[in-house]
C-alpha positions in Angstrom: -76.0 64.8 -44.0 -76.4 61.2 -45.3 -78.1 59.4 -42.5 -80.0 61.6 -40.1 -83.8 61.9 -40.7 -84.4 64.8 -43.1 -87.2 66.2 -40.9 -84.5 66.8 -38.2 -81.4 67.9 -40.2 -83.1 70.3 -42.7 -84.8 72.5 -40.0 -81.6 72.5 -38.0 -79.6 73.7 -41.0 -82.4 76.0 -42.1 -82.8 77.8 -38.7 -79.6 80.0 -39.1 -80.4 80.6 -42.8 -84.0 81.7 -42.0 -82.7 84.1 -39.3 -80.0 85.6 -41.6 -82.4 85.9 -44.5 -85.1 87.6 -42.3 -82.5 90.0 -40.9 -81.3 90.8 -44.4 -84.9 91.4 -45.5 -85.7 93.5 -42.4 -82.8 95.8 -42.9 -83.7 96.2 -46.6 -87.2 97.2 -45.4 -85.6 99.4 -42.7 -83.8 101.4 -45.5 -87.2 101.7 -47.3 -89.0 102.7 -44.1 -86.6 105.4 -42.9 -86.0 106.8 -46.4 -89.8 106.9 -47.0 -90.2 109.3 -44.2 -88.2 111.9 -46.2 -90.6 112.1 -49.2 -92.2 109.9 -51.9 -89.4 110.6 -54.5 -86.7 109.4 -52.0 -88.8 106.3 -51.3 -89.0 105.6 -55.0 -85.2 106.2 -55.4 -84.5 103.2 -53.0 -86.7 101.1 -55.2 -84.9 102.3 -58.3 -81.4 101.5 -56.9 -82.7 98.2 -55.5 -82.8 96.9 -59.1 -79.1 97.9 -59.4 -78.3 96.0 -56.2 -80.2 93.0 -57.5 -78.0 93.0 -60.6 -74.7 92.7 -58.7 -76.3 90.4 -56.2 -77.2 88.2 -59.1 -73.5 88.0 -60.2 -72.5 87.4 -56.6 -75.0 84.5 -56.2 -74.0 83.1 -59.6 -70.4 82.7 -58.4 -71.3 81.8 -54.7 -74.0 79.3 -55.5 -71.9 77.7 -58.3 -68.8 77.4 -56.1 -70.8 76.3 -53.1 -72.7 73.6 -54.9 -69.4 72.2 -56.3 -68.0 72.4 -52.7 -70.9 70.3 -51.3 -70.6 67.6 -54.0 -66.8 67.4 -53.6 -67.0 67.2 -49.8 -69.6 64.4 -50.3 -67.1 62.6 -52.5 -64.2 63.2 -50.0 -62.3 65.6 -52.3 -61.4 68.3 -49.7 -58.5 69.8 -51.6 -60.5 70.3 -54.7 -63.3 71.9 -52.7 -60.7 74.4 -51.2 -59.8 75.5 -54.7 -63.4 76.2 -55.6 -63.8 78.2 -52.3 -60.8 80.4 -53.0 -61.7 80.9 -56.7 -65.2 82.0 -55.7 -64.0 84.4 -53.0 -61.4 86.2 -55.0 -63.5 86.3 -58.2 -66.3 88.1 -56.2 -63.8 90.8 -55.1 -62.5 91.3 -58.6 -65.9 91.5 -60.3 -67.3 93.7 -57.5 -64.4 96.2 -58.0 -65.0 96.4 -61.8 -68.7 97.0 -61.2 -68.0 99.8 -58.7 -65.6 101.6 -61.1 -67.9 101.4 -64.1 -71.0 102.4 -62.1 -69.4 105.5 -60.6 -68.0 106.6 -63.9 -71.5 106.5 -65.5 -73.7 107.3 -62.5 -76.2 109.8 -63.9 -76.8 107.7 -67.1 -77.2 104.6 -64.9 -80.0 105.9 -62.7 -82.0 107.1 -65.6 -81.5 103.8 -67.3 -82.8 102.1 -64.2 -86.1 104.0 -64.4 -85.5 107.2 -62.4 -87.6 110.3 -63.2 -86.2 113.8 -63.0 -87.5 114.2 -59.4 -86.2 110.8 -58.3 -82.7 111.0 -60.0 -81.0 113.3 -57.5 -81.9 110.9 -54.6 -81.0 107.9 -56.6 -77.6 109.2 -57.5 -76.8 110.0 -53.9 -77.9 106.6 -52.7 -76.2 104.7 -55.5 -72.8 106.4 -55.2 -72.2 105.0 -51.7 -73.6 101.6 -52.5 -71.2 101.2 -55.4 -68.2 101.9 -53.2 -69.2 98.9 -51.1 -70.0 96.6 -54.0 -66.8 94.4 -53.8 -67.4 93.6 -50.1 -71.2 93.1 -50.6 -70.5 90.6 -53.4 -67.9 88.7 -51.5 -70.2 88.6 -48.5 -73.0 87.0 -50.6 -70.5 84.6 -52.0 -69.1 83.5 -48.6 -72.6 83.2 -47.2 -73.5 80.6 -49.9 -70.2 78.7 -49.7 -70.5 78.4 -45.9 -74.1 77.1 -46.2 -73.1 74.4 -48.7 -70.5 73.2 -46.3 -73.2 72.7 -43.7 -72.0 75.8 -41.7 -75.1 77.9 -42.0 -74.6 79.0 -38.3 -71.4 80.9 -39.3 -73.0 82.5 -42.3 -75.9 83.6 -40.0 -73.5 85.3 -37.7 -71.9 87.4 -40.4 -75.1 88.4 -42.2 -77.0 89.0 -39.0 -74.3 91.2 -37.5 -74.3 93.4 -40.6 -78.0 93.6 -40.7 -78.4 94.6 -37.1 -75.7 97.2 -37.5 -77.5 98.6 -40.6 -80.8 99.0 -38.7 -79.0 100.8 -35.8 -77.1 103.2 -38.2 -80.0 104.1 -40.4 -81.8 106.5 -38.1 -78.5 107.8 -36.7 -77.1 108.8 -40.1 -80.3 109.8 -41.8 -81.8 111.9 -39.0 -79.2 112.3 -36.3 -76.4 113.4 -38.6 -78.9 114.8 -41.2 -77.4 112.9 -44.1 -80.7 112.1 -45.6 -80.8 109.3 -48.2 -77.0 109.3 -48.3 -77.0 108.2 -44.7 -79.1 105.1 -45.6 -76.6 104.2 -48.3 -73.6 104.7 -46.0 -75.2 102.5 -43.4 -75.8 99.7 -45.9 -72.3 99.9 -47.4 -70.5 100.0 -44.0 -72.7 97.2 -42.5 -71.9 95.0 -45.5 -68.2 95.7 -45.0 -68.5 94.5 -41.4 -70.3 91.3 -42.6 -67.5 90.8 -45.1 -64.8 91.0 -42.4 -66.7 88.7 -40.0 -67.3 86.1 -42.7 -63.7 86.2 -44.0 -62.4 85.6 -40.4 -64.8 82.7 -39.9 -63.8 81.1 -43.2 -60.1 81.3 -42.2 -60.2 80.6 -38.5 -63.1 78.2 -37.8 -62.0 74.6 -37.9 -65.2 73.4 -39.5 -64.8 75.8 -42.5 -62.7 75.4 -45.6 -59.8 77.9 -45.3 -59.5 80.4 -48.1 -56.0 80.8 -49.4 -54.8 82.8 -52.4 -52.6 79.9 -53.4 -55.8 77.9 -54.1 -57.2 80.7 -56.4 -57.6 78.8 -59.6 -58.9 81.1 -62.4 -59.0 78.5 -65.0 -61.6 78.1 -67.7 -62.5 74.5 -66.5 -63.2 75.8 -63.0 -65.3 78.7 -64.1 -67.2 76.4 -66.5 -68.2 74.2 -63.5 -69.1 77.2 -61.4 -71.1 78.9 -64.1 -72.9 75.8 -65.2 -74.5 75.4 -61.7 -74.5 79.1 -60.8 -76.3 80.3 -64.0 -79.7 79.6 -62.5 -79.0 82.2 -59.9 -78.0 84.7 -62.6 -81.2 83.8 -64.5 -83.3 84.2 -61.4 -81.9 87.4 -60.0 -80.4 88.9 -63.2 -83.6 88.6 -65.1 -85.5 89.7 -62.0 -83.4 92.9 -61.8 -84.1 93.5 -65.5 -87.8 93.0 -64.9 -87.7 95.5 -62.0 -86.2 98.1 -64.4 -89.1 97.3 -66.8 -91.5 97.7 -63.9 -90.0 101.1 -63.0 -90.5 102.3 -66.6 -94.0 100.8 -66.7 -94.9 102.8 -63.6 -93.7 106.1 -65.1 -97.1 107.1 -66.4 -98.6 106.9 -62.9 -96.0 109.1 -61.3 -93.5 108.7 -58.4 -96.3 107.4 -56.1 -96.7 104.3 -58.2 -92.9 103.7 -58.3 -92.8 104.2 -54.5 -95.8 101.9 -53.9 -94.4 99.1 -56.0 -91.0 99.4 -54.3 -92.6 99.1 -50.8 -94.7 96.1 -51.8 -91.7 94.4 -53.4 -89.6 95.0 -50.2 -92.3 93.5 -48.0 -92.7 90.5 -50.4 -89.0 90.0 -50.2 -89.3 89.8 -46.4 -92.1 87.3 -46.7 -90.2 85.1 -49.2 -87.0 85.3 -47.1 -88.4 82.8 -44.7 -89.1 80.1 -47.3 -85.8 80.9 -49.1 -84.0 80.4 -45.7 -85.8 77.1 -45.2 -84.9 76.0 -48.7 -81.3 76.8 -48.0 -81.4 74.2 -45.3 -82.6 71.7 -47.9 -79.8 72.5 -50.4 -76.7 71.0 -48.6 -78.7 67.9 -47.7 -79.8 67.6 -51.3 -76.3 68.2 -52.7 -74.5 65.8 -50.3 -77.0 63.0 -51.0 -77.1 63.6 -54.7 -73.3 63.4 -54.8 -73.5 60.1 -52.7 -76.2 58.8 -55.1 -78.9 58.5 -52.4 -81.7 59.6 -54.7 -84.5 58.3 -52.6 -83.3 60.5 -49.7 -83.1 63.5 -52.1 -86.7 63.0 -53.1 -87.8 62.6 -49.4 -86.0 65.8 -48.5 -87.7 67.6 -51.5 -91.3 66.7 -50.4 -90.7 67.5 -46.8 -89.3 70.9 -47.6 -92.2 71.7 -50.1 -94.8 71.0 -47.4 -93.2 73.2 -44.8 -92.6 76.1 -47.3 -96.1 76.0 -48.5 -97.5 76.1 -45.0 -95.3 79.1 -44.2 -96.5 81.0 -47.2 -100.2 80.2 -46.7 -99.9 81.8 -43.3 -98.1 84.8 -44.6 -100.6 85.1 -47.5 -103.5 85.4 -45.1 -101.8 88.0 -42.9 -100.7 90.0 -45.9 -104.2 90.1 -47.4 -105.9 91.0 -44.2 -103.4 93.7 -43.1 -102.3 95.0 -46.5 -103.4 98.6 -45.8 -101.8 99.1 -42.4 -98.6 97.4 -43.7 -98.2 99.9 -46.6 -99.3 102.8 -44.4 -96.4 102.2 -42.1 -94.0 103.1 -44.9 -95.7 106.2 -46.4 -98.6 107.3 -44.3 -98.3 110.9 -45.6 -99.2 109.9 -49.2 -102.7 108.4 -49.7 -102.0 107.6 -53.3 -99.0 105.4 -52.4 -101.2 103.7 -49.8 -104.1 103.0 -52.3 -101.8 101.6 -55.0 -99.7 99.6 -52.6 -102.6 98.1 -50.7 -104.2 96.6 -53.8 -100.9 95.4 -55.2 -100.1 93.6 -51.9 -103.5 92.0 -51.7 -103.2 90.6 -55.2 -99.8 89.2 -54.5 -101.1 87.7 -51.3 -103.6 85.6 -53.3 -100.8 83.8 -55.1 -98.2 83.8 -52.4 -98.5 80.1 -51.5 -97.5 79.2 -55.1 -94.1 80.8 -54.5 -93.1 77.7 -52.4 -93.3 75.5 -55.5 -91.4 78.0 -57.7 -88.6 78.7 -55.1 -88.0 75.0 -54.2 -88.1 74.0 -57.9 -85.3 76.5 -58.6 -83.2 75.2 -55.6 -83.8 71.6 -56.4 -83.0 71.7 -60.1 -79.9 73.8 -59.4 -78.5 71.7 -56.6 -79.0 68.4 -58.5 -77.1 69.9 -61.5 -79.9 70.1 -64.0 -78.4 73.4 -65.3 -80.5 74.2 -68.3 -83.8 73.4 -66.6 -82.7 75.2 -63.4 -81.8 78.3 -65.4 -85.3 78.3 -67.1 -87.1 77.8 -63.8 -85.0 80.5 -62.1 -85.8 83.0 -64.9 -89.6 82.4 -64.7 -91.2 84.2 -61.8 -89.5 87.5 -61.5 -88.0 87.4 -65.0 -89.6 86.0 -68.1 -93.1 85.7 -66.7 -93.1 89.1 -65.0 -91.8 90.9 -68.0 -94.3 89.2 -70.2 -97.2 90.4 -68.1 -95.6 93.9 -67.6 -95.6 94.3 -71.3 -99.1 93.0 -71.9 -101.3 93.9 -68.9 -100.7 97.6 -68.3 -101.6 98.6 -71.9 -104.9 96.8 -71.5 -105.8 97.4 -67.8 -103.6 100.5 -67.0 -102.4 100.8 -63.3 -104.4 97.6 -62.4 -102.3 95.7 -65.0 -99.1 96.8 -63.3 -100.5 95.6 -60.0 -101.6 92.3 -61.6 -98.3 91.5 -63.3 -96.5 89.7 -60.4 -99.5 87.5 -59.4 -100.1 86.5 -63.0 -96.4 85.6 -63.3 -96.7 83.5 -60.1 -99.5 81.4 -61.6 -97.7 80.7 -64.9 -94.3 80.0 -63.1 -95.9 77.6 -60.6 -97.5 75.5 -63.3 -94.3 75.3 -65.5 -91.9 74.6 -62.6 -94.2 71.8 -61.3 -94.1 70.1 -64.7 -90.3 70.4 -64.9 -89.7 69.0 -61.4 -92.1 66.1 -61.9 -89.9 65.0 -64.9 -86.7 65.2 -62.8 -88.2 63.2 -59.9 -89.1 60.5 -62.4 -85.5 60.5 -63.6 -84.3 60.2 -60.0 -86.6 57.2 -59.5 -85.0 55.5 -62.4 -81.5 56.2 -61.1 -82.4 54.8 -57.7 -83.7 51.6 -59.3 -80.5 51.3 -61.2 -78.5 51.9 -58.0 -80.6 49.3 -56.1 -80.1 46.8 -58.9 -76.3 47.3 -58.9 -76.2 46.7 -55.1 -78.2 43.5 -55.4 -76.1 42.1 -58.3 -73.4 39.5 -57.4 -70.6 42.1 -58.0 -72.4 44.9 -56.2 -71.1 46.7 -53.2 
């Protein structure tokens, strides 16, 4: 972590993360693909409930990223026992919060799906899908938490095994339950919930039986305000990013209402494909985070900066490639999901092409979020995290559709990408200057007569 060239260690750490992120994105797309074969309203229902899943994923990532980041720093400082307390606190908190969400969601299911943006034709499908997803929420949240905590320990291979196993199982179960057992959209939800439970079991076993991992013990569960303050301070950017993003997706669902179920379904399809594309750069960025956290904790600021620029170059190259492919093949990509509905295809094709134009900018936005969060710039990290799929997206969702109609809805995400890229660049530039100053002070201390 502290000495190997960053161009060697980051790709090695990123490889398992990229694979697990891609598998997660693929099985999310698999749900959308198989359900879309039922009808347009069912396809839209998956998009509606995805905003709900994004909400509890936001909570899971808030706890998991906050705990994991503290774990990386504490390991870098040699404080293994304190790191174990953060691991146990994150794990058991995820299970408790997930259980509360499940109970509240199931008790208010019908109100919930309408609040998320369902129409009368979408609501029955959305309620069927959501009911099974909510039953699996505690295990889904704990899996996300363990995934992040393992990555920050430098054990991304183990996190990959757990997430990938669940993802592959989900893709196998989808057609069996939806078509073979004729469970329809409920089958897709059961496949997702059960697969996430399997991931939860695998990840829990790895955390407790693999020698390279911090063992999770209930006796280390430390639900103190001081511990949660440290977790939330670093984890809040994840809440800002995914929590505000989930709110924006609800706003988008409501903004699409005037254009019917086809518009909601088309946007859901494009968003799922965009998630697949972005999963590759998120996975590579996850290889950057433990290196950044360890070296920041060890006060090797020059190495932190070197890792940042290397990662930014690779992520940008990835998204330029994906952007070209997405623009050229937008129509056949959307057609694969809902070939029976030409309206969905037309709306989705233009939306995907517009997003493809700004896709390379997402590298700057994503890495800025990870960088500011991992280095502990909590307030700036929270702002950056809330920009692209939160503040910026909601701003343009509220202003563009009233002026441009359906085109405004399709333009909202690309417009948010441009705004977010500019603002995140300015924020990161300021932090890099601060790191330069810290490095100069560290170098001066080493060169002084009393320096180490």
